[in-house]
C-alpha positions as CSV (number, residue, x, y, z in Angstrom):
1,M,-27.6,-1.6,-50.7
2,E,-26.5,1.2,-48.6
3,K,-25.2,-0.1,-45.3
4,E,-25.9,1.3,-42.2
5,A,-23.6,3.1,-39.8
6,K,-23.2,1.4,-36.1
7,F,-23.3,3.7,-33.1
8,D,-20.4,2.5,-31.4
9,G,-20.1,5.9,-29.2
10,T,-16.4,6.9,-30.4
11,A,-18.3,9.1,-33.2
12,S,-19.3,11.7,-30.0
13,A,-15.3,11.8,-28.8
14,D,-14.9,12.9,-32.2
15,I,-17.2,15.6,-32.8
16,F,-16.4,16.8,-29.3
17,S,-12.8,16.9,-30.2
18,L,-13.9,18.9,-33.4
19,L,-16.0,21.6,-31.5
20,V,-12.9,22.1,-29.3
21,E,-10.7,22.2,-32.2
22,T,-12.6,24.4,-34.2
23,S,-13.4,27.2,-30.6
24,W,-9.8,27.3,-30.7
25,K,-8.8,27.7,-34.1
26,E,-11.5,31.0,-33.6
27,K,-10.4,32.3,-30.5
28,R,-6.1,31.9,-31.8
29,K,-7.4,34.0,-35.2
30,R,-9.5,36.1,-33.0
31,R,-6.5,36.7,-30.9
32,E,-4.2,37.6,-33.8
33,E,-6.8,40.4,-35.2
34,L,-6.6,42.1,-32.1
35,L,-3.2,42.1,-31.2
36,A,-2.2,42.5,-35.3
37,P,-2.7,46.5,-34.8
38,L,-0.8,46.4,-31.8
39,G,2.9,45.0,-33.5
40,V,3.2,42.5,-30.3
41,K,5.1,39.5,-30.0
42,E,3.1,35.9,-28.6
43,F,5.5,34.1,-26.7
44,F,3.1,31.7,-25.1
45,V,0.8,29.7,-26.5
46,D,-2.2,29.9,-23.8
47,G,-2.3,30.9,-20.6
48,K,-5.0,32.6,-17.7
49,I,-4.9,35.1,-15.5
50,T,-6.8,36.5,-12.5
51,I,-7.5,38.6,-10.0
52,D,-8.3,38.6,-6.5
53,R,-11.1,40.7,-6.0
54,L,-10.9,40.7,-2.3
55,T,-6.9,42.1,-1.7
56,C,-6.9,43.9,-4.8
57,K,-6.5,47.4,-4.0
58,G,-8.6,49.0,-7.2
59,V,-9.2,52.8,-7.9
60,E,-6.5,53.4,-4.9
61,C,-4.1,52.2,-7.0
62,R,-4.4,51.4,-11.0
63,L,-0.3,50.7,-11.5
64,C,-0.9,47.2,-13.1
65,I,-3.7,48.7,-15.6
66,E,-1.6,51.4,-17.0
67,A,1.9,48.8,-17.2
68,C,-0.4,46.9,-19.3
69,P,1.2,47.1,-22.8
70,T,-1.9,45.7,-24.9
71,K,-4.7,47.1,-22.2
72,A,-5.8,44.0,-21.8
73,L,-7.0,45.3,-18.2
74,Y,-9.7,48.2,-17.7
75,W,-11.3,49.1,-14.7
76,K,-15.5,48.1,-14.3
77,S,-18.4,50.3,-13.5
78,S,-17.9,48.5,-10.7
79,G,-14.8,50.8,-9.7
80,E,-12.7,46.4,-10.1
81,V,-10.1,45.4,-12.1
82,G,-11.1,44.2,-15.5
83,I,-9.2,41.1,-18.1
84,V,-9.7,41.5,-22.0
85,E,-8.5,37.5,-22.1
86,E,-8.3,37.9,-25.7
87,V,-5.8,40.9,-25.2
88,C,-3.8,39.9,-22.4
89,I,0.2,38.1,-23.4
90,Y,0.5,37.7,-20.2
91,C,3.6,39.6,-20.1
92,G,3.9,39.8,-16.1
93,A,3.9,43.7,-16.0
94,C,1.0,44.1,-14.3
95,V,2.7,41.6,-11.1
96,L,5.5,43.5,-11.5
97,R,4.0,46.8,-10.5
98,C,1.3,45.1,-8.1
99,I,1.7,46.8,-4.7
100,V,-0.4,43.0,-3.2
101,D,1.2,40.2,-3.5
102,N,-1.0,37.6,-4.9
103,C,-3.0,39.7,-5.7
104,I,-2.9,38.9,-9.5
105,K,-2.4,35.6,-10.5
106,V,-0.9,34.4,-14.0
107,A,0.1,31.1,-16.0
108,R,1.0,30.8,-19.0
109,R,2.4,28.1,-20.8
110,R,5.2,27.8,-23.9
111,E,5.8,26.7,-27.1
112,N,7.8,23.7,-25.0
113,G,5.1,23.0,-22.6
114,E,6.5,24.4,-19.9
115,V,3.5,26.0,-17.3
116,E,4.9,28.8,-15.5
117,R,3.2,30.6,-12.7
118,F,3.6,33.6,-10.8
119,S,1.6,36.1,-8.6
120,T,4.1,37.9,-6.4
121,S,6.8,40.3,-8.6
122,R,9.7,38.3,-6.6
123,A,8.6,35.5,-8.3
124,F,8.6,36.3,-11.6
125,T,11.8,38.0,-11.1
126,V,13.7,34.5,-10.2
127,L,11.8,33.2,-13.1
128,E,13.0,35.2,-15.7
129,H,16.4,35.4,-14.1
130,G,15.9,31.5,-14.6
131,I,15.2,31.5,-18.7
132,N,17.5,34.2,-19.5
133,A,20.6,32.5,-17.3
134,R,19.4,29.1,-19.1
135,K,19.9,31.3,-22.6
136,R,23.3,32.9,-22.1
137,F,24.2,28.9,-20.6
138,D,23.1,27.4,-24.1
139,R,24.9,30.6,-26.1
140,V,27.6,30.3,-24.7
141,R,28.0,26.6,-24.7
142,A,27.5,27.0,-28.5
143,I,30.3,29.1,-28.9
144,F,32.6,27.6,-26.6
145,P,33.5,24.1,-27.1
146,S,33.6,21.5,-23.7
147,A,36.7,20.6,-22.2
148,A,36.7,17.2,-24.4
149,D,36.3,19.0,-27.4
150,Y,38.9,21.4,-27.1
151,L,41.2,19.0,-25.2
152,K,40.5,16.5,-28.4
153,L,41.6,19.4,-31.1
154,Y,44.6,20.9,-28.8
155,K,45.6,17.6,-26.9
156,P,49.4,18.0,-27.0
157,S,51.3,14.2,-28.5
158,M,53.0,12.5,-26.1
159,V,56.7,11.7,-27.6
């Protein structure tokens, strides 16, 4: 005798999560295939880039398109800047070159889960400086002992 499966509502949630996971894996695979010939290293797990069509100067400037290392930005036939999300690596080069603040908005997530958002060249520069300062500080801390460790090793014996 076969037992009949009871429907308790959790099966649909499991199917949905499987579909989401499968589509995410397919998206990652396609992204890796597209970026492999370019030899570009990815530093971000996920991200989003948007261009404000009202503030974009479009045909007048094209600096963002020239700055993109993966050619994810392109001209549409309508004279607007288009984005190929699968190829964008969320590096921020387009934001640095854009002449209009808050025209290009980038949100990206690192492997540790930290989300970074910027839309001006100043915000991008401050963000990168903070990240590099943290890396430098961690390297110095790894090489040199802390004051407490130094005193433990070299504390003069009191006689």
